[in-house]
ZAMARGU-4260 file (C-alpha; in steps of 0.2 Angstrom, whole numbers, plus 5000, padded with zeros to 4 digits):
<rodrens>
0) 5561/5604/4390 | 5580/5603/4390 | 5595/5613/4394 | 5593/5632/4397 | 5575/5631/4392
5) 5572/5622/4408 | 5578/5636/4419 | 5565/5650/4423 | 5564/5665/4435 | 5546/5659/4441
10) 5538/5642/4441 | 5520/5642/4443 | 5512/5626/4447 | 5494/5625/4442 | 5486/5634/4428
15) 5469/5636/4438 | 5461/5652/4442 | 5476/5660/4452 | 5489/5652/4441 | 5484/5660/4425
20) 5483/5677/4434 | 5500/5675/4441 | 5508/5669/4425 | 5501/5684/4415 | 5506/5697/4427
25) 5524/5690/4431 | 5527/5689/4412 | 5522/5708/4410 | 5541/5710/4414 | 5549/5704/4398
30) 5566/5702/4407 | 5557/5688/4418 | 5555/5670/4412 | 5539/5662/4418 | 5534/5644/4416
35) 5516/5638/4420 | 5513/5620/4423 | 5496/5612/4421 | 5492/5593/4422 | 5477/5595/4411
40) 5474/5599/4393 | 5471/5616/4385 | 5454/5623/4388 | 5447/5619/4370 | 5432/5608/4374
45) 5416/5617/4368 | 5407/5613/4384 | 5418/5624/4393 | 5414/5639/4384 | 5395/5638/4383
50) 5388/5645/4399 | 5373/5634/4400 | 5382/5618/4398 | 5392/5620/4415 | 5385/5604/4421
55) 5391/5594/4406 | 5408/5602/4407 | 5410/5596/4425 | 5404/5578/4420 | 5418/5577/4407
60) 5431/5565/4415 | 5445/5573/4404 | 5442/5590/4412 | 5439/5585/4430 | 5451/5577/4443
65) 5435/5568/4450 | 5440/5569/4468 | 5429/5562/4482 | 5429/5563/4501 | 5432/5549/4511
70) 5415/5542/4519 | 5408/5555/4530 | 5400/5548/4546 | 5388/5563/4548 | 5382/5561/4530
75) 5376/5543/4531 | 5393/5537/4527 | 5393/5544/4510 | 5408/5549/4499 | 5404/5567/4492
80) 5410/5571/4475 | 5422/5586/4474 | 5424/5591/4456 | 5440/5601/4452 | 5446/5607/4435
85) 5459/5597/4427 | 5462/5609/4412 | 5470/5626/4408 | 5459/5638/4418 | 5457/5625/4432
90) 5440/5625/4441 | 5436/5642/4433 | 5435/5632/4417 | 5420/5621/4424 | 5413/5631/4438
95) 5396/5641/4438 | 5403/5658/4433 | 5395/5666/4448 | 5404/5682/4452 | 5403/5685/4471
100) 5417/5691/4482 | 5412/5688/4500 | 5405/5699/4513 | 5416/5714/4517 | 5418/5707/4535
105) 5426/5691/4529 | 5442/5700/4524 | 5441/5710/4540 | 5442/5694/4549 | 5457/5688/4539
110) 5466/5703/4545 | 5461/5701/4563 | 5467/5683/4562 | 5485/5690/4561 | 5486/5694/4542
115) 5490/5712/4540 | 5486/5719/4523 | 5471/5708/4520 | 5457/5718/4526 | 5442/5722/4515
120) 5449/5740/4512 | 5465/5734/4508 | 5460/5720/4496 | 5445/5730/4487 | 5458/5739/4475
125) 5463/5721/4468 | 5445/5716/4465 | 5443/5732/4456 | 5458/5730/4445 | 5452/5713/4440
130) 5435/5718/4435 | 5426/5725/4420 | 5408/5728/4425 | 5397/5740/4416 | 5382/5737/4427
135) 5388/5750/4441 | 5397/5764/4432 | 5397/5776/4446 | 5400/5763/4460 | 5416/5764/4471
140) 5414/5745/4473 | 5416/5740/4455 | 5430/5742/4442 | 5430/5746/4424 | 5442/5740/4411
145) 5450/5725/4420 | 5452/5708/4412 | 5437/5699/4420 | 5421/5703/4412 | 5406/5703/4424
150) 5389/5705/4418 | 5370/5701/4423 | 5362/5687/4413 | 5354/5696/4398 | 5338/5686/4397
155) 5334/5676/4413 | 5322/5662/4414 | 5304/5667/4415 | 5303/5659/4432 | 5317/5670/4440
160) 5305/5684/4444 | 5294/5672/4454 | 5309/5668/4465 | 5312/5686/4468 | 5294/5689/4472
165) 5294/5674/4484 | 5308/5681/4494 | 5299/5698/4495 | 5284/5689/4500 | 5293/5681/4515
170) 5300/5698/4520 | 5317/5698/4515 | 5325/5713/4508 | 5331/5715/4490 | 5348/5721/4485
175) 5355/5729/4469 | 5372/5723/4471 | 5379/5708/4481 | 5397/5715/4480 | 5392/5732/4488
180) 5395/5737/4506 | 5385/5721/4511 | 5380/5705/4503 | 5363/5704/4512 | 5348/5703/4502
185) 5341/5695/4487 | 5342/5699/4469 | 5348/5694/4452 | 5367/5687/4451 | 5381/5693/4440
190) 5392/5681/4431 | 5409/5681/4422 | 5402/5680/4404 | 5406/5690/4389 | 5396/5689/4373
195) 5388/5673/4378 | 5404/5664/4382 | 5412/5659/4399 | 5426/5671/4405 | 5439/5662/4415
200) 5456/5668/4420 | 5463/5658/4405 | 5452/5667/4393 | 5454/5684/4402 | 5473/5684/4407
205) 5483/5669/4401 | 5478/5667/4382 | 5480/5687/4379 | 5498/5685/4386 | 5502/5668/4378
210) 5512/5676/4364 | 5525/5682/4375 | 5542/5674/4372 | 5546/5674/4391 | 5530/5665/4395
215) 5531/5645/4393 | 5514/5636/4396 | 5516/5618/4399 | 5499/5608/4398 | 5498/5590/4401
220) 5512/5591/4413 | 5511/5585/4431 | 5521/5592/4445 | 5528/5577/4455 | 5538/5586/4469
225) 5545/5603/4473 | 5564/5602/4475 | 5571/5609/4491 | 5589/5612/4494 | 5596/5621/4510
230) 5577/5627/4514 | 5575/5634/4498 | 5564/5630/4483 | 5575/5628/4468 | 5563/5619/4455
235) 5550/5607/4452 | 5551/5589/4445 | 5538/5586/4432 | 5531/5572/4420 | 5523/5576/4404
240) 5522/5567/4387 | 5540/5566/4384 | 5544/5559/4401 | 5551/5566/4417 | 5561/5582/4418
245) 5568/5595/4431 | 5563/5613/4429 | 5574/5625/4439 | 5568/5642/4447 | 5580/5656/4450
250) 5568/5666/4460 | 5553/5658/4466 | 5541/5642/4465 | 5522/5647/4467 | 5510/5634/4471
255) 5492/5637/4463 | 5486/5619/4463 | 5471/5622/4474 | 5465/5617/4491 | 5468/5598/4488
260) 5483/5597/4477 | 5493/5612/4484 | 5495/5603/4502 | 5497/5586/4493 | 5512/5593/4483
265) 5519/5601/4499 | 5518/5584/4508 | 5525/5574/4494 | 5540/5586/4494 | 5543/5583/4513
270) 5534/5599/4519 | 5521/5594/4532 | 5517/5586/4548 | 5534/5575/4552 | 5524/5560/4559
275) 5513/5559/4543 | 5529/5561/4532 | 5538/5547/4541 | 5523/5536/4540 | 5523/5538/4521
280) 5542/5535/4520 | 5545/5553/4514 | 5560/5563/4521 | 5556/5578/4531 | 5562/5595/4523
285) 5551/5606/4535 | 5539/5602/4549 | 5523/5611/4546 | 5509/5602/4555 | 5496/5614/4547
290) 5498/5607/4529 | 5482/5599/4524 | 5474/5605/4540 | 5459/5618/4541 | 5451/5610/4526
295) 5433/5616/4524 | 5420/5618/4511 | 5402/5624/4509 | 5389/5611/4512 | 5371/5613/4503
300) 5355/5604/4503 | 5340/5606/4491 | 5322/5607/4490 | 5318/5598/4473 | 5302/5603/4464
305) 5294/5595/4448 | 5280/5603/4437 | 5271/5600/4421 | 5273/5618/4416 | 5288/5620/4404
310) 5294/5637/4408 | 5310/5630/4417 | 5325/5625/4408 | 5323/5607/4402 | 5321/5595/4388
315) 5304/5588/4384 | 5293/5586/4369 | 5282/5601/4374 | 5299/5612/4375 | 5307/5604/4360
320) 5302/5618/4348 | 5309/5631/4360 | 5324/5621/4364 | 5329/5620/4345 | 5325/5638/4343
325) 5337/5642/4358 | 5351/5631/4350 | 5349/5641/4334 | 5350/5658/4342 | 5365/5653/4352
330) 5374/5646/4336 | 5370/5662/4326 | 5371/5675/4339 | 5378/5669/4356 | 5363/5674/4364
335) 5347/5667/4373 | 5346/5654/4387 | 5362/5644/4382 | 5371/5661/4386 | 5365/5659/4404
340) 5374/5650/4418 | 5357/5644/4425 | 5361/5652/4442 | 5353/5668/4439 | 5346/5673/4456
345) 5350/5671/4474 | 5349/5678/4492 | 5360/5679/4507 | 5349/5678/4523 | 5351/5678/4541
350) 5343/5662/4549 | 5344/5671/4567 | 5340/5689/4569 | 5355/5692/4581 | 5368/5687/4568
355) 5379/5701/4562 | 5379/5694/4544 | 5370/5682/4533 | 5374/5663/4537 | 5364/5655/4523
360) 5363/5658/4504 | 5347/5653/4495 | 5351/5648/4478 | 5337/5647/4464 | 5339/5635/4450
365) 5326/5636/4436 | 5328/5618/4431 | 5323/5601/4436 | 5337/5591/4445 | 5336/5573/4441
370) 5352/5563/4446 | 5348/5549/4433 | 5349/5561/4418 | 5363/5572/4425 | 5370/5583/4417
375) 5354/5586/4406 | 5338/5591/4414 | 5325/5580/4407 | 5307/5587/4411 | 5303/5602/4421
380) 5304/5609/4439 | 5315/5620/4449 | 5326/5619/4465 | 5330/5629/4479 | 5347/5625/4487
385) 5352/5632/4504 | 5370/5634/4507 | 5378/5636/4525 | 5391/5649/4521 | 5401/5649/4537
390) 5404/5631/4542 | 5414/5628/4558 | 5418/5610/4554 | 5436/5607/4549 | 5444/5592/4541
395) 5461/5588/4533 | 5470/5583/4516 | 5481/5568/4520 | 5493/5557/4509 | 5486/5540/4503
400) 5504/5535/4499 | 5521/5542/4493 | 5516/5540/4475 | 5514/5557/4467 | 5501/5551/4456
405) 5489/5543/4469 | 5475/5554/4474 | 5476/5561/4492 | 5463/5557/4505 | 5451/5571/4508
410) 5442/5571/4524 | 5432/5588/4527 | 5423/5580/4543 | 5406/5588/4536 | 5394/5592/4550
415) 5406/5586/4563 | 5402/5603/4572 | 5384/5602/4578 | 5381/5621/4574 | 5383/5617/4555
420) 5368/5605/4556 | 5358/5618/4566 | 5361/5631/4552 | 5357/5619/4538 | 5341/5614/4546
425) 5335/5632/4549 | 5340/5635/4530 | 5331/5620/4524 | 5315/5627/4532 | 5318/5643/4523
430) 5320/5635/4507 | 5304/5626/4509 | 5295/5642/4513 | 5302/5649/4497 | 5295/5636/4486
435) 5277/5637/4495 | 5277/5656/4493 | 5262/5663/4483 | 5272/5668/4467 | 5276/5650/4464
440) 5258/5644/4466 | 5254/5645/4447 | 5267/5632/4443 | 5258/5619/4453 | 5274/5611/4456
445) 5276/5595/4467 | 5290/5593/4480 | 5299/5577/4477 | 5314/5580/4489 | 5313/5580/4504
450) 5295/5575/4501 | 5278/5580/4509 | 5280/5566/4521 | 5296/5574/4528 | 5290/5586/4541
455) 5297/5585/4558 | 5315/5590/4562 | 5322/5573/4565 | 5315/5569/4548 | 5322/5584/4540
460) 5339/5581/4548 | 5339/5563/4541 | 5336/5571/4524 | 5351/5583/4526 | 5362/5568/4530
465) 5356/5558/4516 | 5356/5572/4502 | 5367/5586/4506 | 5382/5589/4495 | 5395/5602/4494
470) 5396/5616/4482 | 5414/5614/4477 | 5422/5629/4487 | 5436/5619/4496 | 5449/5630/4505
475) 5459/5633/4520 | 5472/5618/4519 | 5487/5629/4517 | 5480/5643/4530 | 5488/5660/4531
480) 5492/5666/4548 | 5506/5670/4561 | 5503/5655/4573 | 5512/5638/4573 | 5499/5629/4564
485) 5498/5642/4549 | 5507/5636/4533 | 5510/5653/4525 | 5513/5671/4531 | 5504/5686/4526
490) 5514/5687/4511 | 5510/5669/4506 | 5527/5663/4509 | 5528/5645/4516 | 5535/5646/4533
495) 5552/5641/4537 | 5557/5640/4518 | 5563/5652/4505 | 5557/5655/4488 | 5541/5646/4490
500) 5524/5653/4490 | 5506/5646/4490 | 5493/5657/4481 | 5475/5649/4480 | 5460/5645/4490
505) 5470/5634/4501 | 5477/5650/4510 | 5460/5656/4515 | 5460/5658/4534 | 5442/5655/4534
510) 5430/5653/4519 | 5421/5668/4512 | 5402/5670/4514 | 5398/5663/4496 | 5406/5659/4480
515) 5426/5659/4480 | 5432/5661/4462 | 5433/5680/4463 | 5442/5680/4480 | 5455/5668/4472
520) 5457/5680/4457 | 5460/5694/4470 | 5473/5684/4479 | 5483/5681/4463 | 5482/5699/4459
525) 5488/5704/4476 | 5503/5692/4477 | 5509/5696/4460 | 5512/5714/4467 | 5521/5706/4482
530) 5532/5696/4471 | 5536/5711/4460 | 5539/5722/4474 | 5527/5735/4469 | 5513/5744/4479
535) 5495/5741/4478 | 5484/5750/4465 | 5478/5767/4469 | 5466/5766/4484 | 5448/5767/4480
540) 5437/5782/4482 | 5439/5790/4499 | 5420/5791/4501 | 5421/5772/4502 | 5416/5765/4519
545) 5407/5750/4526 | 5401/5743/4542 | 5409/5727/4547
</rodrens>
């Protein structure tokens, strides 16, 4: 990195889910020079690409920033891990590969909160453009031919039908498509998998574009500061294996570092609350008190079951011949259980009948969850996790110091709003009902957590406080909006500054009602068009309608 090679039209900070999309789309113009900065290595580790080894990929220190929250008072003073991908592909290289967009009304809420252009009808074309889904060939809600391959798990675990039957037995309604006009219901999930291997935006967007001479990919390169001159972003200070360097942006700098590191880098660059910046000894370039605020995440708690039956995924002497056969099958054909992401079925349900949309996700995992042997499930069992999908609790990302290499302080203030705890309690009771439904009876599974002795509400609340964890969907810390506490406007431009945008989950005004990766891909596709000054893709079928 020296001389003219340090000057680009666009500098994209973070080769995560959004950054890979943006670098690919912007470099389609051969007259535009694009640099993509990534703190982590290339996505070469084999654990990334085998769907079933997702937990092992998360556990690799070289692939994970390994953030944690500050101690959470409402969760028994625990620090909650926040895995974030530190690798090309970002968290999309270590996540669960679940393809879910959110409830249609989630995006209408974004638009109603002062963000024109972000309603469901307006963002749907970008979901369609990114998707290649052969399961719904005639559906106006799905795309064909896009970079991201989306598919059902070809051979789900034999226990998965029992979960679906249990949901039916409890009176919930099935759905054939969580990404249709409503997400409510239960059914098999889809994942971003192709030929038995993970699909991330690195594999789908970035590497197919990497041969372009106008695209420079800089792995193992840490962004230290955005350089601001006269209220305009002019470049990025970085450090890599060769030492420190200055990269210059002729047109724009786009932050795609995620809900933790995007606000962190803004604050390090003098963009944030002036009192906090002064306290850290950082000169103020732009007072934006909303930087780092509005941080929130999905919280989950699980009912854990153990059993002698060996149908679930797991390692045991009884299952050893099957496990060896599965390894050989995957090595030879990229098929079988190792081609599954393990998260094969779910349900979105309302815990109160008067709600307008589901407030809890019920997630089935056909594997024993045992902390002592994580990430490999020894023995057999299953888990029902319940996720509160519309948390009201809000926290903040703060500076720990002015040292750009020091991790920020992340305080989501989980369960600080009492309504969140009430939702989790109702969800936990539903999760227990699922495990006790007749279709699971033949497995003779034993509940090990919360445990049969935990029955009354007070005891269940105590269990939630001791056992709940986030499901790694942090967002909102550079909120999009029109008010004084918003960080970016509806074009994702940082307020009060020129040539600087943020495009990742940090701009979510509020979290979508489920997994977040697909929505981040959509955001990157949409902002790429904004930057290039082109209109959206052709509108979807005029027959399309939904009830918000």
